[in-house]
The first five atom37 places (N, CA, C, CB, O) and aatype in JSON, in Angstrom:
{
  "aatype": [12, 6, 13, 10, 16, 3, 10, 17, 11, 13, 10, 12, 5, 1, 11, 11, 13, 17, 10, 9, 14, 9, 9, 13, 19, 10, 10, 10, 10, 7, 19, 10, 10, 19, 9, 7, 7, 7, 16, 7, 10, 0, 14, 13, 9, 18, 16, 10, 13],
  "atom_mask": [
    [1, 1, 1, 1, 1],
    [1, 1, 1, 1, 1],
    [1, 1, 1, 1, 1],
    [1, 1, 1, 1, 1],
    [1, 1, 1, 1, 1],
    [1, 1, 1, 1, 1],
    [1, 1, 1, 1, 1],
    [1, 1, 1, 1, 1],
    [1, 1, 1, 1, 1],
    [1, 1, 1, 1, 1],
    [1, 1, 1, 1, 1],
    [1, 1, 1, 1, 1],
    [1, 1, 1, 1, 1],
    [1, 1, 1, 1, 1],
    [1, 1, 1, 1, 1],
    [1, 1, 1, 1, 1],
    [1, 1, 1, 1, 1],
    [1, 1, 1, 1, 1],
    [1, 1, 1, 1, 1],
    [1, 1, 1, 1, 1],
    [1, 1, 1, 1, 1],
    [1, 1, 1, 1, 1],
    [1, 1, 1, 1, 1],
    [1, 1, 1, 1, 1],
    [1, 1, 1, 1, 1],
    [1, 1, 1, 1, 1],
    [1, 1, 1, 1, 1],
    [1, 1, 1, 1, 1],
    [1, 1, 1, 1, 1],
    [1, 1, 1, 0, 1],
    [1, 1, 1, 1, 1],
    [1, 1, 1, 1, 1],
    [1, 1, 1, 1, 1],
    [1, 1, 1, 1, 1],
    [1, 1, 1, 1, 1],
    [1, 1, 1, 0, 1],
    [1, 1, 1, 0, 1],
    [1, 1, 1, 0, 1],
    [1, 1, 1, 1, 1],
    [1, 1, 1, 0, 1],
    [1, 1, 1, 1, 1],
    [1, 1, 1, 1, 1],
    [1, 1, 1, 1, 1],
    [1, 1, 1, 1, 1],
    [1, 1, 1, 1, 1],
    [1, 1, 1, 1, 1],
    [1, 1, 1, 1, 1],
    [1, 1, 1, 1, 1],
    [1, 1, 1, 1, 1]
  ],
  "atom_positions": [
    [[0.83, -1.19, 0.0], [0.0, 0.0, 0.0], [0.87, 1.25, 0.0], [-0.94, 0.0, 1.21], [0.44, 2.31, -0.46]],
    [[2.08, 1.14, 0.51], [2.98, 2.28, 0.56], [3.35, 2.75, -0.85], [4.25, 1.93, 1.35], [3.53, 3.94, -1.09]],
    [[3.46, 1.8, -1.77], [3.78, 2.15, -3.15], [2.7, 3.05, -3.75], [3.93, 0.9, -4.01], [3.01, 4.03, -4.44]],
    [[1.45, 2.74, -3.48], [0.35, 3.54, -4.04], [0.33, 4.94, -3.46], [-0.98, 2.86, -3.77], [0.07, 5.91, -4.17]],
    [[0.61, 5.06, -2.17], [0.64, 6.4, -1.57], [1.82, 7.2, -2.11], [0.72, 6.31, -0.04], [1.7, 8.4, -2.36]],
    [[2.97, 6.55, -2.29], [4.12, 7.24, -2.86], [3.84, 7.67, -4.3], [5.36, 6.35, -2.81], [4.22, 8.77, -4.71]],
    [[3.2, 6.81, -5.06], [2.85, 7.14, -6.45], [1.89, 8.33, -6.48], [2.21, 5.92, -7.16], [2.05, 9.24, -7.29]],
    [[0.91, 8.32, -5.61], [-0.06, 9.41, -5.56], [0.62, 10.73, -5.19], [-1.19, 9.09, -4.56], [0.35, 11.77, -5.79]],
    [[1.5, 10.69, -4.19], [2.22, 11.9, -3.78], [3.11, 12.42, -4.92], [3.08, 11.61, -2.54], [3.21, 13.63, -5.13]],
    [[3.75, 11.5, -5.65], [4.57, 11.9, -6.78], [3.74, 12.58, -7.85], [5.28, 10.68, -7.38], [4.12, 13.63, -8.38]],
    [[2.58, 11.99, -8.17], [1.73, 12.57, -9.21], [1.23, 13.96, -8.82], [0.54, 11.65, -9.48], [1.15, 14.85, -9.66]],
    [[0.9, 14.15, -7.56], [0.38, 15.43, -7.12], [1.49, 16.48, -6.99], [-0.33, 15.26, -5.78], [1.28, 17.65, -7.33]],
    [[2.65, 16.07, -6.52], [3.74, 17.01, -6.31], [4.35, 17.47, -7.63], [4.82, 16.38, -5.43], [4.68, 18.65, -7.8]],
    [[4.5, 16.55, -8.57], [5.13, 16.87, -9.84], [4.13, 17.32, -10.91], [5.9, 15.68, -10.35], [4.53, 17.61, -12.04]],
    [[2.85, 17.37, -10.57], [1.79, 17.78, -11.49], [1.76, 16.9, -12.75], [1.98, 19.25, -11.89], [1.63, 17.4, -13.87]],
    [[1.87, 15.6, -12.55], [1.85, 14.64, -13.66], [0.45, 14.03, -13.78], [2.92, 13.53, -13.45], [0.29, 12.81, -13.73]],
    [[-0.55, 14.89, -13.95], [-1.92, 14.43, -14.0], [-2.21, 13.6, -15.25], [-2.86, 15.6, -13.94], [-3.15, 12.8, -15.25]],
    [[-1.43, 13.78, -16.31], [-1.64, 13.04, -17.54], [-1.3, 11.56, -17.37], [-0.81, 13.63, -18.66], [-1.69, 10.74, -18.2]],
    [[-0.59, 11.2, -16.31], [-0.26, 9.79, -16.06], [-1.42, 9.01, -15.46], [0.94, 9.71, -15.14], [-1.46, 7.78, -15.56]],
    [[-2.36, 9.69, -14.85], [-3.47, 9.01, -14.17], [-4.3, 8.16, -15.13], [-4.37, 10.03, -13.48], [-4.58, 7.01, -14.79]],
    [[-4.71, 8.65, -16.31], [-5.47, 7.78, -17.22], [-4.65, 6.59, -17.72], [-5.97, 8.58, -18.4], [-5.2, 5.5, -17.92]],
    [[-3.37, 6.79, -17.94], [-2.51, 5.69, -18.4], [-2.43, 4.59, -17.35], [-1.1, 6.2, -18.75], [-2.54, 3.41, -17.67]],
    [[-2.24, 4.98, -16.11], [-2.16, 4.01, -15.01], [-3.5, 3.29, -14.86], [-1.78, 4.7, -13.68], [-3.53, 2.08, -14.63]],
    [[-4.6, 4.03, -15.0], [-5.93, 3.43, -14.88], [-6.15, 2.38, -15.96], [-7.01, 4.51, -14.95], [-6.66, 1.3, -15.68]],
    [[-5.79, 2.7, -17.19], [-5.97, 1.75, -18.3], [-5.1, 0.51, -18.1], [-5.65, 2.42, -19.66], [-5.54, -0.6, -18.35]],
    [[-3.88, 0.69, -17.66], [-3.0, -0.45, -17.41], [-3.55, -1.35, -16.31], [-1.59, 0.03, -17.04], [-3.5, -2.58, -16.42]],
    [[-4.07, -0.75, -15.26], [-4.68, -1.54, -14.19], [-5.91, -2.29, -14.68], [-5.04, -0.64, -13.01], [-6.12, -3.44, -14.32]],
    [[-6.72, -1.63, -15.49], [-7.91, -2.27, -16.04], [-7.54, -3.45, -16.92], [-8.74, -1.25, -16.83], [-8.16, -4.51, -16.82]],
    [[-6.56, -3.29, -17.77], [-6.11, -4.4, -18.61], [-5.54, -5.54, -17.78], [-5.07, -3.91, -19.61], [-5.76, -6.71, -18.1]],
    [[-4.82, -5.21, -16.73], [-4.29, -6.24, -15.85], [-5.39, -7.03, -15.16], [0.0, 0.0, 0.0], [-5.3, -8.25, -15.05]],
    [[-6.43, -6.34, -14.71], [-7.55, -7.02, -14.07], [-8.28, -7.91, -15.08], [-8.54, -6.0, -13.46], [-8.67, -9.03, -14.75]],
    [[-8.45, -7.42, -16.31], [-9.09, -8.24, -17.33], [-8.28, -9.49, -17.64], [-9.29, -7.42, -18.6], [-8.85, -10.56, -17.86]],
    [[-6.97, -9.37, -17.67], [-6.14, -10.54, -17.92], [-6.22, -11.56, -16.8], [-4.7, -10.12, -18.12], [-6.27, -12.76, -17.04]],
    [[-6.24, -11.08, -15.57], [-6.33, -11.99, -14.42], [-7.68, -12.68, -14.4], [-6.11, -11.23, -13.1], [-7.76, -13.9, -14.21]],
    [[-8.75, -11.93, -14.6], [-10.09, -12.51, -14.59], [-10.29, -13.44, -15.79], [-11.17, -11.4, -14.59], [-10.84, -14.53, -15.66]],
    [[-9.84, -12.98, -16.96], [-10.07, -13.74, -18.18], [-9.21, -14.98, -18.3], [0.0, 0.0, 0.0], [-9.54, -15.88, -19.08]],
    [[-8.14, -15.05, -17.58], [-7.24, -16.19, -17.7], [-7.74, -17.47, -17.06], [0.0, 0.0, 0.0], [-7.42, -18.56, -17.53]],
    [[-8.49, -17.36, -16.01], [-8.83, -18.57, -15.3], [-10.28, -18.77, -14.94], [0.0, 0.0, 0.0], [-10.6, -19.61, -14.1]],
    [[-11.16, -18.03, -15.55], [-12.57, -18.17, -15.2], [-13.39, -18.5, -16.44], [-13.1, -16.89, -14.53], [-12.86, -18.56, -17.55]],
    [[-14.64, -18.71, -16.23], [-15.56, -18.98, -17.32], [-15.92, -17.73, -18.1], [0.0, 0.0, 0.0], [-16.64, -17.81, -19.11]],
    [[-15.45, -16.58, -17.66], [-15.72, -15.33, -18.37], [-14.77, -15.11, -19.54], [-15.64, -14.17, -17.42], [-14.95, -14.15, -20.3]],
    [[-13.78, -15.96, -19.69], [-12.76, -15.77, -20.72], [-13.34, -15.62, -22.13], [-11.8, -16.94, -20.69], [-12.92, -14.71, -22.84]],
    [[-14.29, -16.46, -22.56], [-14.8, -16.28, -23.93], [-15.48, -14.93, -24.14], [-15.78, -17.38, -24.25], [-15.45, -14.39, -25.25]],
    [[-16.09, -14.39, -23.11], [-16.77, -13.11, -23.24], [-15.79, -11.96, -23.26], [-17.77, -12.92, -22.11], [-16.0, -10.97, -23.96]],
    [[-14.71, -12.08, -22.5], [-13.7, -11.03, -22.47], [-12.91, -11.02, -23.77], [-12.76, -11.21, -21.28], [-12.59, -9.95, -24.3]],
    [[-12.6, -12.2, -24.3], [-11.81, -12.27, -25.52], [-12.56, -11.71, -26.72], [-11.39, -13.7, -25.8], [-11.93, -11.29, -27.7]],
    [[-13.88, -11.7, -26.68], [-14.64, -11.14, -27.79], [-14.54, -9.62, -27.82], [-16.1, -11.57, -27.71], [-14.81, -9.01, -28.85]],
    [[-14.16, -9.02, -26.71], [-14.01, -7.55, -26.69], [-12.81, -7.12, -27.52], [-13.86, -7.05, -25.25], [-12.79, -6.0, -28.04]],
    [[-11.83, -7.99, -27.63], [-10.61, -7.62, -28.35], [-10.59, -8.35, -29.65], [-9.35, -7.93, -27.54], [-9.65, -8.19, -30.43]]
  ]
}
């Protein structure tokens, strides 16, 4: 959890607000890969791409 707080402080201090959407999309793709890799939802997720 310390990593996330440090990342947030860095983004706010350095005014790197343009990184927030990039990080969000990467996290979303990571969650889709984890969910789609081992569950019955895989065929539905793969049709999105």
